[in-house]
KEVEXVO-492755 format. One line per field, with one value per residue: residue number from 1; z, x, y of N, C-alpha, C, O in turn. Coordinates in nm, 4 decimals. Example, Ala and Ser with C-alpha at 12.3 -4.5 7.8 and 13.67 -1.06 7.14 Angstrom:
% KEVEXVO-492755
k	c(1  2)
n.Z	c(0.7800  0.7080)
n.X	c(1.3190  1.2850)
n.Y	c(-0.5690  -0.2250)
ca.Z	c(0.7800  0.7140)
ca.X	c(1.2300  1.3670)
ca.Y	c(-0.4500  -0.1060)
c.Z	c(0.7800  0.7870)
c.X	c(1.3200  1.2900)
c.Y	c(-0.3300  0.0030)
o.Z	c(0.8465  0.8039)
o.X	c(1.4236  1.3409)
o.Y	c(-0.3319  0.1138)
% end
This chain:
% KEVEXVO-492755
k	c(1  2  3  4  5  6  7  8  9  10  11  12  13  14  15  16  17  18  19  20  21  22  23  24  25  26  27  28  29  30  31  32  33  34  35  36  37  38  39  40  41  42  43  44  45  46  47  48  49  50  51  52  53  54  55  56  57  58  59  60  61  62  63  64  65  66  67  68  69  70  71  72  73  74  75  76  77  78  79  80  81  82  83  84  85  86  87  88  89  90  91  92  93  94  95  96  97  98  99)
n.Z	c(-3.1306  -2.8512  -2.5507  -2.2626  -2.0363  -1.7990  -1.7942  -1.7684  -1.5151  -1.3653  -1.3923  -1.2745  -1.0145  -0.9454  -0.9376  -0.7229  -0.7546  -0.7522  -0.9673  -1.1177  -1.2872  -1.5214  -1.5547  -1.5959  -1.8408  -2.0011  -1.9818  -2.0973  -2.3592  -2.4273  -2.4046  -2.6000  -2.8276  -2.8268  -2.8712  -3.1279  -3.2698  -3.2384  -3.3822  -3.6397  -3.6657  -3.6634  -3.9137  -4.0841  -4.3142  -4.2140  -4.2999  -4.4305  -4.2476  -4.0305  -3.7197  -3.4110  -3.2178  -2.9034  -2.5729  -2.3531  -2.3676  -2.4286  -2.4065  -2.5787  -2.5539  -2.6933  -2.6498  -2.5925  -2.3324  -2.0136  -1.7565  -1.4438  -1.1534  -0.8198  -0.5952  -0.3248  -0.0262  0.0952  0.4180  0.6844  0.8725  0.7384  0.5308  0.6673  0.7850  0.7097  0.7270  0.7943  0.9864  1.1579  1.2548  1.4167  1.2242  0.9844  0.7416  0.8509  0.7522  0.6823  0.6770  0.3636  0.2046  0.2141  0.2576)
n.X	c(4.2851  4.2947  4.1360  4.2577  4.1855  4.3186  4.3498  4.0831  4.0274  4.2079  4.1062  3.8587  3.9408  4.0454  3.8076  3.6975  3.5478  3.4178  3.4559  3.3095  3.4432  3.2953  3.1743  3.3992  3.4929  3.2713  3.2655  3.5118  3.4638  3.2514  3.3783  3.5750  3.4131  3.3097  3.5443  3.6085  3.3952  3.4529  3.6914  3.5898  3.4406  3.6483  3.7529  3.6000  3.5689  3.6040  3.6717  3.5242  3.3370  3.2084  3.3332  3.1593  2.9568  3.0599  2.9341  3.0138  3.1049  3.2166  2.9603  2.7718  2.5620  2.3355  2.2922  2.1103  2.0807  1.9334  1.8465  2.0165  1.8501  1.7930  1.7015  1.4842  1.6509  1.7054  1.6729  1.8732  1.7107  1.4741  1.5791  1.6809  1.4583  1.3193  1.5150  1.6470  1.8442  2.0133  2.2510  2.4329  2.3652  2.3920  2.3455  2.3492  2.5097  2.5542  2.8802  3.0118  3.2240  3.4925  3.8196)
n.Y	c(2.5143  2.3192  2.2230  2.0704  1.7982  1.8358  2.1136  2.1902  2.0864  2.2387  2.5018  2.4576  2.4036  2.6551  2.7940  2.6817  2.4467  2.1187  1.8653  1.5789  1.2891  1.2493  1.5008  1.6635  1.5648  1.6257  1.9102  1.9653  1.8824  2.0583  2.3116  2.2857  2.2727  2.5321  2.6794  2.5854  2.6926  2.9652  2.9756  2.9366  3.1708  3.3554  3.3202  3.4682  3.7398  4.0552  4.3044  4.5029  4.5747  4.8100  4.9366  4.8741  5.1002  5.2283  5.1838  5.3322  5.6488  5.9837  6.2031  6.4474  6.7455  6.6654  6.4000  6.0968  6.0198  5.9619  6.1993  6.2115  6.1126  6.1639  5.9158  5.8100  5.7029  5.3768  5.2917  5.1373  5.0070  4.9422  4.7883  4.5676  4.4618  4.2233  4.0358  3.7142  3.6837  3.9279  4.1790  4.4378  4.6231  4.4876  4.2202  3.8860  3.5977  3.2463  3.0926  3.0136  2.9482  2.7421  2.6248)
ca.Z	c(-2.9915  -2.7754  -2.4048  -2.2055  -1.9122  -1.6909  -1.7925  -1.7134  -1.3704  -1.3074  -1.3837  -1.1741  -0.8832  -0.9206  -0.9075  -0.6054  -0.7979  -0.7542  -1.0839  -1.1348  -1.4114  -1.6317  -1.5726  -1.6531  -1.9825  -2.0684  -1.9917  -2.1951  -2.4904  -2.4495  -2.4260  -2.7312  -2.9288  -2.8268  -2.9371  -3.2706  -3.3257  -3.2434  -3.4954  -3.7614  -3.6712  -3.6944  -4.0568  -4.1594  -4.3586  -4.1537  -4.3380  -4.4728  -4.1376  -3.9455  -3.5763  -3.3407  -3.1234  -2.7648  -2.4816  -2.2670  -2.4473  -2.3905  -2.4777  -2.5828  -2.5082  -2.7663  -2.6217  -2.5485  -2.1987  -1.9215  -1.6476  -1.3161  -1.0573  -0.6893  -0.5426  -0.1790  0.0251  0.1775  0.5443  0.7338  0.9440  0.6383  0.4565  0.7518  0.8487  0.6803  0.7288  0.8910  1.0946  1.1383  1.3712  1.3942  1.1015  0.8683  0.7261  0.8937  0.6667  0.7184  0.5980  0.2545  0.1354  0.3000  0.1807)
ca.X	c(4.3283  4.2180  4.1421  4.2824  4.1119  4.3970  4.3157  3.9472  4.0370  4.2790  4.0108  3.7588  4.0036  4.0507  3.6705  3.6571  3.4452  3.4567  3.3953  3.3247  3.5135  3.2021  3.1585  3.5223  3.4947  3.1657  3.3097  3.6191  3.3996  3.1772  3.4733  3.6374  3.3142  3.3053  3.6663  3.5952  3.3042  3.5268  3.7842  3.5111  3.4090  3.7719  3.7801  3.5177  3.6315  3.5329  3.7396  3.4255  3.2427  3.2486  3.3309  3.0360  2.9671  3.0801  2.8338  3.0765  3.1734  3.1874  2.8386  2.7448  2.4315  2.2254  2.2875  1.9786  2.0899  1.8394  1.9043  2.0264  1.7501  1.8198  1.5863  1.4894  1.7448  1.6485  1.7462  1.9104  1.6010  1.3836  1.6511  1.7009  1.3321  1.2819  1.6333  1.6348  1.9397  2.0817  2.3218  2.5235  2.3270  2.4323  2.2907  2.4378  2.4903  2.6493  3.0024  2.9873  3.3484  3.5938  3.9276)
ca.Y	c(2.5104  2.2210  2.2291  1.9386  1.7718  1.8965  2.2560  2.1997  2.0633  2.3526  2.6129  2.4183  2.4229  2.7993  2.8361  2.6054  2.3522  1.9778  1.8021  1.4351  1.2581  1.2711  1.6456  1.7176  1.5268  1.7033  2.0493  1.9683  1.8754  2.1834  2.4209  2.2654  2.3123  2.6787  2.7266  2.5549  2.7936  3.0915  2.9654  2.9590  3.3138  3.4278  3.3050  3.5628  3.8642  4.1681  4.4280  4.6017  4.5963  4.9225  4.9048  4.9087  5.2119  5.1899  5.2359  5.4313  5.7492  6.1205  6.2417  6.5901  6.7913  6.6026  6.2569  6.0503  5.9631  6.0262  6.2777  6.1421  6.1558  6.1063  5.8431  5.7974  5.6042  5.2704  5.2905  5.0047  4.9420  4.8855  4.6853  4.4506  4.4253  4.0850  3.9497  3.6057  3.7058  4.0557  4.2286  4.5509  4.6917  4.4082  4.0864  3.7793  3.4813  3.1390  3.0842  2.9202  2.9153  2.6831  2.5645)
c.Z	c(-2.9154  -2.6261  -2.3531  -2.0780  -1.7932  -1.6804  -1.7342  -1.5621  -1.2997  -1.2889  -1.2799  -1.0332  -0.8475  -0.8801  -0.7866  -0.6380  -0.7932  -0.8690  -1.0791  -1.2649  -1.5324  -1.6597  -1.6378  -1.8023  -2.0594  -2.0857  -2.0930  -2.3356  -2.5232  -2.4807  -2.5606  -2.8441  -2.9395  -2.8995  -3.0871  -3.3382  -3.3376  -3.3579  -3.6277  -3.7763  -3.7091  -3.8423  -4.1415  -4.1952  -4.3065  -4.1917  -4.3776  -4.3630  -4.0507  -3.7985  -3.5131  -3.2461  -2.9823  -2.6766  -2.3955  -2.3525  -2.3935  -2.4734  -2.4705  -2.5322  -2.5731  -2.7409  -2.5664  -2.4122  -2.1056  -1.8146  -1.5224  -1.2202  -0.9253  -0.6361  -0.3911  -0.1367  0.1118  0.3048  0.5928  0.8046  0.8462  0.5649  0.5374  0.8137  0.8270  0.6788  0.8307  1.0109  1.0640  1.2678  1.3318  1.2627  0.9743  0.8614  0.7783  0.8112  0.7086  0.6261  0.4898  0.1820  0.2372  0.2124  0.2745)
c.X	c(4.2365  4.2424  4.1647  4.2006  4.1859  4.3660  4.1759  3.9531  4.1094  4.1841  3.9036  3.8143  4.0112  3.9134  3.6149  3.5400  3.5018  3.3823  3.4144  3.3998  3.4241  3.1834  3.2812  3.5302  3.3910  3.2075  3.4232  3.5610  3.3277  3.2716  3.5436  3.5422  3.3051  3.4276  3.6638  3.5043  3.3746  3.6280  3.7117  3.4769  3.5323  3.8097  3.7028  3.5968  3.5493  3.5954  3.6414  3.3245  3.2938  3.2438  3.2001  3.0614  2.9853  2.9734  2.8913  3.1560  3.1378  3.0692  2.8199  2.6049  2.3155  2.2145  2.1509  1.9839  1.9941  1.9152  1.9128  1.9258  1.7799  1.6921  1.5962  1.5819  1.6708  1.7326  1.7757  1.7958  1.5070  1.4511  1.6629  1.5719  1.2956  1.4006  1.6145  1.7274  2.0161  2.1503  2.4180  2.4938  2.3629  2.3531  2.3933  2.4056  2.5897  2.7698  2.9812  3.1153  3.4495  3.7000  4.0272)
c.Y	c(2.4150  2.2401  2.0873  1.9221  1.8331  2.0466  2.2777  2.1837  2.1789  2.4717  2.5820  2.4363  2.5705  2.8523  2.7623  2.5124  2.2108  1.9119  1.6520  1.4111  1.2847  1.4203  1.7076  1.6866  1.6081  1.8489  2.0629  1.9684  2.0055  2.2992  2.4074  2.3019  2.4647  2.7342  2.6983  2.6573  2.9287  3.0905  2.9894  3.1071  3.3961  3.4181  3.4060  3.6881  3.9814  4.3027  4.5376  4.6354  4.7099  4.8816  4.9493  5.0254  5.1573  5.2531  5.3476  5.5294  5.8859  6.1675  6.3926  6.6207  6.7163  6.4531  6.2186  5.9819  6.0367  6.1048  6.1910  6.2009  6.0864  6.0434  5.8354  5.6832  5.5039  5.2618  5.1501  4.9325  4.8733  4.7703  4.5565  4.3979  4.2787  3.9894  3.8380  3.6229  3.8342  4.0949  4.3384  4.6206  4.6175  4.2781  3.9874  3.6561  3.3725  3.1407  2.9784  2.8797  2.8641  2.6223  2.5044)
o.Z	c(-2.9167  -2.5821  -2.3964  -2.0198  -1.6972  -1.5700  -1.6594  -1.4892  -1.1864  -1.1830  -1.2054  -0.9430  -0.7329  -0.7986  -0.7519  -0.5602  -0.8259  -0.8676  -1.0417  -1.3442  -1.6340  -1.7756  -1.7246  -1.8816  -2.1701  -2.1929  -2.1664  -2.4212  -2.6339  -2.5735  -2.6277  -2.9459  -3.0494  -2.9805  -3.1656  -3.4491  -3.4372  -3.4234  -3.7174  -3.8862  -3.7797  -3.8912  -4.2580  -4.1178  -4.3512  -4.1234  -4.3599  -4.3849  -4.0030  -3.7585  -3.5548  -3.2002  -2.9478  -2.7036  -2.3686  -2.4037  -2.3209  -2.5962  -2.3690  -2.4755  -2.5136  -2.8054  -2.5012  -2.3814  -2.1169  -1.7872  -1.4983  -1.2058  -0.9201  -0.6318  -0.3348  -0.2036  0.1917  0.2989  0.5490  0.7971  0.8685  0.5396  0.4809  0.8874  0.9193  0.6345  0.9427  1.1225  0.9574  1.3761  1.2247  1.1967  0.8666  0.9622  0.7527  0.8011  0.7634  0.5114  0.5193  0.1044  0.3323  0.1033  0.2304)
o.X	c(4.1143  4.3537  4.0968  4.1530  4.1229  4.3571  4.1536  3.8900  4.0753  4.1821  3.8621  3.7426  3.9865  3.9031  3.4980  3.4455  3.6181  3.2595  3.5209  3.4177  3.4705  3.1774  3.2690  3.5696  3.4184  3.1874  3.4295  3.6040  3.3410  3.2469  3.5689  3.5852  3.2940  3.4153  3.7126  3.5321  3.3569  3.6483  3.7652  3.4835  3.5204  3.8894  3.7363  3.6799  3.4367  3.5743  3.6723  3.2353  3.4073  3.1597  3.1386  3.1737  2.9316  2.9278  2.8234  3.2627  3.0396  3.0764  2.8487  2.5375  2.2084  2.1340  2.0845  1.9009  1.9757  2.0324  1.8261  1.9157  1.7909  1.5872  1.7044  1.5897  1.5847  1.8508  1.7121  1.7855  1.4651  1.3890  1.6554  1.5751  1.2449  1.3883  1.5705  1.6945  2.0762  2.1127  2.4785  2.5845  2.3643  2.3001  2.5126  2.2900  2.6958  2.7616  2.9381  3.1134  3.4862  3.6707  4.1273)
o.Y	c(2.4305  2.2692  1.9942  2.0196  1.8774  2.1004  2.3729  2.2602  2.2129  2.5343  2.6708  2.4796  2.6080  2.9440  2.7788  2.5003  2.1873  1.9039  1.6029  1.5035  1.3364  1.4614  1.7939  1.7721  1.6544  1.9060  2.1616  2.0457  2.0577  2.3762  2.5074  2.3562  2.5190  2.8261  2.7796  2.7030  2.9989  3.1926  3.0546  3.1622  3.4962  3.4981  3.4274  3.7357  4.0032  4.4029  4.6554  4.7173  4.7072  4.8011  5.0474  5.0463  5.0520  5.3642  5.4467  5.4954  5.9014  6.1715  6.4560  6.5347  6.7051  6.3860  6.2991  5.8964  6.1579  6.0790  6.1070  6.3228  5.9639  6.1077  5.8523  5.5801  5.5407  5.2280  5.0542  4.8101  4.7598  4.6670  4.4474  4.2994  4.2151  3.8752  3.8641  3.5825  3.8477  4.0500  4.3328  4.6713  4.6772  4.2312  4.0032  3.6148  3.4023  3.1849  2.8669  2.7842  2.9331  2.5734  2.4479)
% end
């Protein structure tokens, strides 16, 4: 499976990125190398490999998960104490996304 430059530019547009021609060609090459590597990995015989354990599972009493401990809450005054600009209990930041 090969990635075309048009596909690279489409994804860049979705991510609101402006790519130069050189960057688009480089990303196309990089993505194609990644896909080639994945194709090689897909050729491996994994029939004898057991599935890995999942992190999110129903755990019994003997699970090695730590107990939940409630920590002190950071109040808005403390959180905003070093903010360069704050108002109405919130951080104020400049607008960074325009389209």
